[in-house]
C-alpha positions as CSV (number, residue, x, y, z in Angstrom):
1,X,-1.8,23.5,23.5
2,X,-5.5,22.4,23.7
3,X,-6.2,19.0,25.0
4,X,-9.0,16.9,23.7
5,X,-10.3,14.5,26.3
6,X,-12.0,11.6,24.8
7,X,-14.5,10.1,27.4
8,X,-17.0,7.6,26.9
9,X,-19.9,10.1,25.6
10,X,-17.5,11.4,22.8
11,X,-16.5,8.0,21.8
12,X,-20.3,7.1,21.4
13,X,-21.0,10.2,19.6
14,X,-18.2,9.7,17.1
15,X,-19.5,6.1,16.6
16,X,-22.9,7.3,16.0
17,X,-21.7,10.2,13.7
18,X,-19.9,7.4,11.9
19,X,-22.9,5.1,11.5
20,X,-24.9,8.0,10.6
21,X,-22.6,8.5,7.4
22,X,-22.4,4.8,6.6
23,X,-26.3,4.7,6.7
24,X,-26.7,7.8,4.6
25,X,-24.2,6.3,2.0
26,X,-25.9,3.1,1.9
27,X,-29.4,4.8,1.6
28,X,-27.8,6.6,-1.7
29,X,-26.3,3.4,-2.9
30,X,-29.6,1.5,-2.5
31,X,-31.5,4.2,-5.0
32,X,-32.2,6.8,-2.4
33,X,-33.8,4.4,0.0
34,X,-35.9,6.7,2.4
35,X,-35.4,4.2,5.7
36,X,-31.7,4.1,5.5
37,X,-31.4,7.8,4.6
38,X,-33.5,8.9,7.8
39,X,-31.8,6.5,10.0
40,X,-28.6,8.0,8.8
41,X,-29.8,11.5,9.4
42,X,-31.1,10.7,12.9
43,X,-27.7,8.9,13.8
44,X,-25.6,11.6,12.3
45,X,-27.3,14.5,14.4
46,X,-27.4,12.4,17.5
47,X,-23.7,11.7,17.2
48,X,-23.0,15.5,16.7
49,X,-24.9,16.3,19.7
50,X,-23.2,13.8,21.8
51,X,-19.6,14.6,20.7
52,X,-20.0,18.2,21.2
53,X,-22.7,18.6,23.4
54,X,-26.3,19.8,23.3
55,X,-25.3,23.4,24.1
56,X,-22.6,23.4,21.4
57,X,-24.7,21.9,19.0
58,X,-27.8,24.4,19.3
59,X,-25.3,27.2,19.1
60,X,-23.6,25.9,16.0
61,X,-27.0,25.3,14.3
62,X,-28.5,28.6,15.5
63,X,-25.7,30.9,14.7
64,X,-26.6,33.8,12.5
65,X,-24.2,32.9,9.8
66,X,-25.4,29.4,9.6
67,X,-29.1,30.1,9.0
68,X,-29.0,29.4,5.5
69,X,-27.4,26.1,5.9
70,X,-29.5,25.1,9.0
71,X,-32.8,25.7,7.4
72,X,-31.6,23.8,4.1
73,X,-30.5,20.9,5.9
74,X,-33.9,20.9,8.1
75,X,-35.8,21.1,5.1
76,X,-33.8,18.2,3.4
77,X,-34.2,16.1,6.3
78,X,-37.9,16.7,6.5
79,X,-38.5,16.0,2.7
80,X,-36.3,12.6,3.4
81,X,-38.7,11.9,6.2
82,X,-42.1,12.6,4.0
83,X,-40.8,10.6,1.2
84,X,-38.9,12.9,-1.1
85,X,-35.4,11.5,-0.7
86,X,-33.8,12.7,-3.8
87,X,-35.1,16.3,-3.2
88,X,-34.3,16.0,0.5
89,X,-30.6,14.8,-0.2
90,X,-29.9,17.8,-2.7
91,X,-31.0,20.1,-0.1
92,X,-29.0,18.3,2.7
93,X,-26.1,18.2,0.9
94,X,-26.4,22.1,0.1
95,X,-27.1,22.7,3.8
96,X,-24.1,20.6,4.7
97,X,-21.6,22.2,2.5
98,X,-22.7,25.6,4.0
99,X,-22.7,24.5,7.6
100,X,-19.4,22.9,7.4
101,X,-17.5,25.2,5.0
102,X,-15.5,26.8,7.9
103,X,-13.7,23.1,8.4
104,X,-12.7,22.6,4.8
105,X,-9.1,23.9,5.7
106,X,-8.6,21.6,8.8
107,X,-10.1,18.9,6.6
108,X,-7.4,19.8,3.7
109,X,-4.5,19.6,6.5
110,X,-5.8,16.4,7.8
111,X,-5.8,15.0,4.5
112,X,-2.5,15.7,3.3
113,X,-1.1,14.0,6.6
114,X,-2.6,10.6,5.7
115,X,0.5,8.3,5.4
116,X,-0.5,6.4,2.0
117,X,-3.0,8.8,0.2
118,X,-1.3,12.2,1.7
119,X,0.8,12.4,-1.4
120,X,-2.1,12.9,-3.7
121,X,-3.4,15.7,-1.6
122,X,0.0,17.3,-1.6
123,X,0.0,17.7,-5.5
124,X,0.5,21.1,-6.8
125,X,-3.1,21.6,-8.4
126,X,-4.8,20.0,-5.3
127,X,-2.9,22.2,-2.8
128,X,-3.8,25.3,-5.1
129,X,-7.5,24.3,-4.7
130,X,-7.4,23.9,-1.1
131,X,-5.5,27.5,-0.8
132,X,-8.2,29.2,-3.0
133,X,-10.9,27.6,-0.7
134,X,-8.8,28.7,2.4
135,X,-8.6,32.4,1.1
136,X,-12.6,32.5,0.0
137,X,-14.9,34.0,2.7
138,X,-18.5,32.8,3.1
139,X,-21.1,35.2,2.3
140,X,-23.1,36.3,5.4
């Protein structure tokens, strides 16, 4: 079994990632405020880099199968910084889905094990949706 050591760098990285998601959420709630969205993007990316390391982050984003997601996420990030937050967030959302599509099965198992809300994700129609997503292959 692989052990996951939680050192201070990873704790800070997870905190930055969480704040990045929170600021992005606030930016969307406040009618696509470009300052909050840009801050959320910067915090999210720096948190990912601190959590998994700079080399692993570069290998993840520069992987041949992730080029489409990396380019769309980067273009969306640029559009948010330039001042087109709605178009930027649409591109970023698409890039995020393409980049992290391999993690959906892990997320599904995690959601099914949450004590209070887990029963919702264990319902037959939800588990059949997760099973379809698990068997779907991402086009290369």
